Every structure is written in structure tokens, then in C-alpha cells.
Backbone as numpy.savetxt, mean C-alpha at the origin, in Angstrom:
# Nx Ny Nz CAx CAy CAz Cx Cy Cz
-10.98 3.19 -14.01 -10.74 2.82 -12.84 -11.22 3.10 -11.55
-11.69 2.20 -10.25 -12.14 3.03 -9.32 -11.19 3.54 -8.38
-11.24 4.07 -7.31 -10.34 4.34 -6.05 -10.03 2.90 -5.39
-10.77 2.32 -5.23 -9.95 0.96 -4.91 -9.32 0.08 -5.79
-9.54 0.01 -7.04 -8.47 -0.56 -8.05 -7.17 0.05 -7.80
-7.22 1.43 -7.86 -5.91 2.21 -8.04 -5.10 1.59 -6.27
-5.98 1.80 -5.32 -5.57 1.49 -4.13 -4.87 -0.01 -4.25
-5.38 -0.88 -4.56 -4.77 -2.24 -4.59 -3.64 -2.39 -5.52
-3.73 -1.64 -6.65 -2.50 -1.54 -7.41 -1.49 -1.07 -7.03
-1.46 0.13 -6.28 -0.34 0.98 -5.79 0.18 -0.03 -4.42
-0.56 -0.65 -3.73 -0.22 -1.25 -2.52 0.61 -2.66 -2.86
0.12 -3.30 -4.16 0.56 -4.44 -4.61 1.84 -4.22 -5.24
1.83 -3.23 -5.94 3.20 -2.79 -6.47 4.15 -2.26 -5.74
3.85 -1.69 -4.51 4.71 -1.38 -3.15 5.13 -2.79 -2.56
4.48 -3.64 -2.57 4.84 -5.09 -1.88 5.95 -5.73 -2.82
5.27 -6.06 -4.22 6.63 -6.56 -5.07 7.53 -6.03 -5.02
7.70 -4.73 -5.19 8.88 -3.99 -5.23 9.66 -4.11 -3.86
9.15 -4.13 -2.88 9.86 -4.13 -1.54 10.59 -5.71 -1.42
9.79 -6.78 -1.94 10.15 -8.00 -1.87 11.35 -8.07 -2.75
11.21 -7.57 -4.10 12.18 -7.86 -5.10 13.56 -7.02 -4.36
13.35 -5.65 -3.90 14.56 -5.17 -3.20 15.24 -5.94 -2.07
14.32 -6.61 -1.32 14.70 -7.35 -0.19 15.49 -8.75 -0.81
15.19 -9.20 -1.82 15.99 -10.42 -2.16 17.22 -9.91 -3.15
17.23 -8.95 -3.72 18.11 -8.50 -4.60 19.45 -7.57 -4.20
19.05 -6.51 -3.25 19.58 -5.77 -2.81 20.00 -5.71 -1.14
19.07 -5.81 -0.47 19.47 -5.92 0.92 18.25 -6.58 1.53
18.39 -7.30 2.79 17.15 -8.02 3.44 16.48 -7.03 4.32
17.04 -5.76 4.46 16.40 -4.69 5.24 15.19 -4.21 4.39
14.84 -4.47 3.16 14.22 -3.97 2.41 12.75 -4.75 2.99
12.76 -6.04 3.35 11.77 -6.51 4.06 10.99 -5.85 4.98
11.67 -5.00 5.78 11.04 -4.37 6.66 10.02 -3.29 6.17
10.18 -2.87 4.96 9.20 -1.88 4.39 8.19 -2.93 4.07
8.18 -4.08 3.67 7.04 -5.03 3.62 6.34 -5.34 4.62
6.80 -5.45 5.64 6.49 -5.43 7.37 5.47 -4.34 7.53
6.11 -3.01 7.10 5.47 -1.69 7.49 4.08 -1.74 6.62
4.36 -2.01 5.27 3.02 -1.84 4.57 1.83 -2.79 5.33
2.26 -4.05 5.55 1.46 -5.24 6.21 0.76 -4.51 7.38
1.49 -4.00 8.30 1.02 -3.34 9.60 0.17 -2.22 9.23
0.48 -1.50 8.29 -0.24 -0.42 8.16 -1.54 -0.98 7.31
-1.79 -1.81 6.63 -3.19 -2.26 6.39 -4.01 -3.00 7.47
-3.19 -3.64 8.32 -3.79 -4.19 9.51 -4.22 -2.98 10.43
-3.78 -1.92 10.57 -3.85 -0.76 11.45 -5.34 -0.18 10.75
-4.94 -0.14 9.31 -6.31 0.57 8.58 -7.85 -0.28 8.89
-7.38 -1.49 9.07 -8.90 -2.37 9.36 -9.61 -2.23 10.55
-8.71 -1.74 11.45 -9.26 -1.51 12.83 -9.60 -0.17 13.10
-8.76 1.08 12.40 -9.12 2.18 12.83 -9.88 2.94 11.60
-9.87 2.20 10.50 -10.79 2.83 9.16 -9.89 4.01 8.67
-8.59 4.33 8.96 -7.95 5.27 8.30 -6.68 4.91 7.70
-6.44 5.39 6.43 -5.15 5.00 6.07 -4.82 6.30 5.12
-3.71 6.55 5.19 -3.39 7.87 4.42 -3.44 7.89 2.90
-3.18 6.71 2.45 -3.32 6.59 0.81 -4.84 6.62 0.46
-5.62 6.10 1.21 -7.07 6.48 0.82 -7.52 7.81 0.74
-6.92 8.66 1.71 -7.19 10.13 1.96 -6.53 10.69 0.77
-5.37 10.26 0.27 -4.70 11.08 -0.76 -5.81 10.80 -2.25
-6.19 9.40 -2.29 -6.78 9.17 -3.20 -8.05 9.96 -3.34
-8.59 10.05 -2.28 -10.08 10.75 -2.01 -10.09 12.13 -2.71
-8.86 12.85 -2.89 -8.68 13.96 -3.63 -8.53 14.00 -5.20
-8.66 12.76 -5.54 -8.33 12.73 -7.06 -9.98 12.54 -7.62
-9.82 12.78 -8.85 -11.25 12.65 -9.48 -11.98 11.24 -9.69
-11.16 10.23 -9.15 -11.32 8.83 -9.41 -12.93 8.40 -8.52
-13.70 7.58 -9.41 -14.99 7.44 -8.55 -14.71 6.40 -7.48
-15.58 6.58 -6.47 -15.36 5.36 -5.31 -16.06 4.11 -5.82
-15.28 3.00 -5.42 -15.72 1.76 -5.73 -15.31 0.55 -4.66
């Protein structure tokens, strides 16, 4: 797996988990989904994402 694959898997899991928690536990969990979306939007403009920086420290190849 490449860093991009791992990044997408982590973000996808976080989104699905927050939607499930929002549906089954409390609607306030949907705010976490909004936070993830805003972070992705912000990273598109600034070219900076904390998760990307963390994954760069791993031995995964770039992709």
C-alpha cells in the first residue's frame, strides 16, 4: 500500500465511523464529519494536512 492508499483508508473509515455514531448515538457526531470535510477542503488550498505529515514519517512509499 502507498501513503495515498493508507490516507484514503483512514479518512474513509473516520467518515463512516462518524456517520454511524451520528445515526446511532448522537447527532452531534455529525460535527466530526463536518470537521473532516473542512480539513480536506483546507488541505486542498494550503497543501498541508497533519495526517499526511504523520504518514510521511512511516516507511510507506509515496504514491
